[in-house]
N, C-alpha and C positions, 0 to 999 in steps of 0.2 A: 276412282278411274277403273276402267277395264281395258282389256287388250283384245284386238281382233286381227285376223290375218295369220299368215304363215311365213316363217323365215324372214327375209329382208322386207317383205310387205306387211309385217306386223306393225300395228299402230296402236297408240294409246287413244281411247275414245271415251266420251262421257259414260258414266256408269249405266245410265238408262239405255243406251245403245247396246251394251254388252249384255244387259239383262234380257232385252228383247230378242237379241240373237240367240241366246241360250234357250229362251222359251220356244222360239221358232224351231231350232234344231231338234230339241228333245220332242216337241209335239209332232214334228214331221215323222220322227221315228216311231212314235206311238201310233200315228195314223197308218203307217205301213202295216202294223199289226192288226189294228181295229178293222181295217177294210176286209180282213179275212174272217171276221167273226159273223155269225148269223145275226139277223135283224131282231131287235126287240119286238115283242108281240103286241104292244099297246102303246098309247100315248101316255107319257109320264110327265107330270107338271110338278115343278118345284117352285117354292116361293120363299124368299128371305127378305125380311125388312130389318135394316140395321143402320143407325146413325144417319138419318135423313136420306136413306137410299132404299129403293125397292129393286130387288133382283128377281127376274123371272127366268125359269129354265123349262123348255119344252123338248122333250125327246120323242121323236116320231119314228114309226116303223117304216124305214126307208134307208137306202144306202146313204153313205156319208154326204151330208150337206151341212154347211155351217154359216151362221150369221151372229154378229155381235152389234148391238145397237144401244146407244145412250141418248137419253132425253134430258137436257139440262135446263132446269127452271131458272128464270131471272133471279139473281142473287146468290147463285151457286158458283163454284170455282171458276169455270170456264164460260160463264155467262153472266158476269157480275153486273154489267150495266145494260143488259139486253131488256127489251120490253116483251118478248115472246119466248115461249119454250123452243129450244133448238134441238132437233132430232137428227142424229147422225147414224149411219148404218154402213157396214161393209160385210162382205160375204165371200164364199168360195164353194165351188162344186166338188165333185167326187175326187178329183185329182189335186185339190188344194189350189194354191196360187203361188206365183213367182214374183209378183210386184209387191211393194209395201202398201198395206191398207192405209187409206187416208185417215182413218179414225185413230191410228197411233198404236202404241204398245200394249194397251189394254186388250186389244184384239187377240194377241198371242198369249197374254197372261190368262185370259179366260179359256182360250183354246186348249192350253195345256192341262188346265184343271178338268175340262170336260172329257178330254181324251184319256186322262188317268182314270176317271170314273167309268168310262166305257170299257177300258181294258180290264178293270177289276170285275165288271159284270160279264166279261167275255161276250159283249154284244156290240152291234153297230147300229147307228141311228142317224137320222137327220136332226140337227141341233139348232134350236132357237134360243138365244140368250139376249134378253132385254134388260135394260137398267134405267131407272128413273132417279134423278138427282135433284133434291129439293133445296129451297133456300135454307141456309144454316149450315149446309156443307160447303165450306168455302176455303179449305186448305188443299193445296196440291200434294196429296199424300204419296202418290206413286202407284205404279201398276201392280206392286206386290199386294196392295190392299184389295184390288179387284180379284187377283188370283186366290187369295185366302177366303174371300167371301164366297166365291164360286165353289171353291172346295167344300166349305162349310155347308152351303146350300145343297149340294149333290150328296153329301154324306148324311143329310137329314131325311125326313119323311117326304113322301110324294103321293099325289093322287093319280089314280089310273082311269083312263078314259079310252073308249074304243072308236070314238068319232072325233075328228078334229074340231068340229063346230062345238062339241061339248067341252073340250079342253079350253077353247078360247072363251066360251062363256064364263067358265070358272076363273080364268085369268083376269077377265075384265073387272072382276070384283076387287082386285088388289091394285089396279093401275089408276092413276089420275088422268092421263091422257085417254081419250076415247079409244076403244079397241079398234075401231075402224081406221084410225090414224096409223096405229101400228101395223095392221094388216095391209094397208095400202102401200107401205114401204117395204114389207117383208119379202125378201127373195125366196126364202125356204117355203113360205106359205104359197107363194105363186107357183113354185115347182110342184108342191104337194097337191094342189087343187087342179091346176091346168084348166080351170074353168071359172067363170065369173059368179056362179051362184052363191058361193060362200061369201064373197066380198059384198055382193048386193044384199044379202041377208043382214050382214053386219053394219051396213051403211046407216041403218036407222037406229043403231044401238048407242 
């Protein structure tokens, strides 16, 4: 159990609520620092495959934007009986967000990990984090697992690109869903492009 609130308003809450509250508060503080840093100078692409999961991270030379998306295959934890892949995505702009993301606590677990990485770089970026979850991953492990995988991914090697289209071509080779599906749902890519040419190009891929 955890505790939230101050004084007489303090309440016992499920542990996962208190974990997410801590992830949010700390990442909000980190974001206040990161927004003062200069932008990164290229697109950086990170990839991590681990235990029936693929994690993708794209850092783009832009002021802070953030999205976290999950695609659950039939037979995975939160899509046990489904017949189709379920893709969920939530996002925020430069000033963050005040409401709770519908995608749940993993949003903030991943957010704190990427803001830790940006602070260590002393750089600011727009951030795309995508996760594919395949059959065989069928235990509700908890948001800590996402946090630690994103930390591990961002502490690992990355590829540099100077065009978003090149970064997405590279990413497409690691994903099972078509890259056009990801792009059509992506808030950050929509902001970065502000035009339809890239989406049209990817439509046939």
